[in-house]
N, C-alpha and C positions, 0 to 999 in steps of 0.2 A: 609555677609562678616564678618569675625572675626576681633576682635580688632587688632590682630597681622598682618593680611593682610592690614588693613587700615594704620597701622603704617608703614608697608613696602612700601606701595604706597606713603605715604607722604614723607618718606625718599627718595624714588626714584625721586619724583618730585623736591625735594630740591637739589638733586645731578645732575639734568639735564636729568635724564632718565624718559621718560614718557610712562609707560606701557599701559596706557589706550587710547593713541592716541588723547588725549584732545588737545594737542598743534597743531596737524595737523588739527583737526576740527576747532580750533580757527583761524588758518592761512587761512583756506578755507573761513570762514565767513568774515574775514577781506578783503580778495581778492574780494569776491562777493560784499561786501558793497562798496569797492573802485571802482569796475567796474560800479556798478549801479549809483554811484554819478558822475563818469566821463561821463556817458551817459547823465545824466540830465544836466550837465554843457554844453556838446556839443550841446544838443538839444536847450538849452536856448540861446546859442550863435547863432545858426542857426535861431531861431525865431527873435532875435534882428536884424540880418542882413536883414531879410525879412520885418521888420517893418518900417512903415513910419508914419508921422504925430504925432498925440497925443498918439497913441498906443505905439510909440517907447519909450517914457519915462517909461512906465510901463515895457516894455520888457527889458530896460536897468537895471531897479531895479531888475528884476527877474534874469537876467544874472549875475549881480554882486553878488547876494545872492547865486546862484548856483556855481559860481566859488569859492566864499569864503567857502562854505560848502565842495567843492571838495578839496580845500587846507587843510582844517581842517582834513578831512578824510585821506589825504595823510600824514599829520603830525602824526596822530594817528598810522599810519603804519610805522613810522620812516623815512619818506621821507620829508626832510626839504627844499630842493631847488626846487623851482617851475618854474625856468626860462625855462626849457625844455618844460614843459607843456604849459606855456604862449606862447612860439613860436609854438609848435605843433598845439594848438587849435586856433592860431592867435587871442589871446585875445586882444581886442582893449584897448588902454590906458584909454579911458573913462570908461571902465568897472573897470579897476584896481583903477582908481581914485575914482569911486563911492563906491568901497568896502573899500577905505581908505588905499590902498596899495601904497607904494613908489617904489615898485619893477616893474618898467617898463623896457622894453627891451633897452631903450635908456640910462638908468643910469648905 
């Protein structure tokens, strides 16, 4: 690629035009990562609900970490409000407290 073409591509990116499809590819990767993290969070919550006894404390830690990571992934995608996800996944208050969140459904 010539220097002139590189400059044209850089200029196009600065102006919001993406001739290479890079933005579409990035959006696809973000969506894929968000979906994978959401599945991990849902799986961790399912394991927590099935856990009893001493194992439950470990599952509670894992669920809190998975939900926290899911929230971070959502924030990286520009989604800042997590209340709908908390309700949809039925995230228990104890998980939210464990991850240090004050965002319970009751507040």
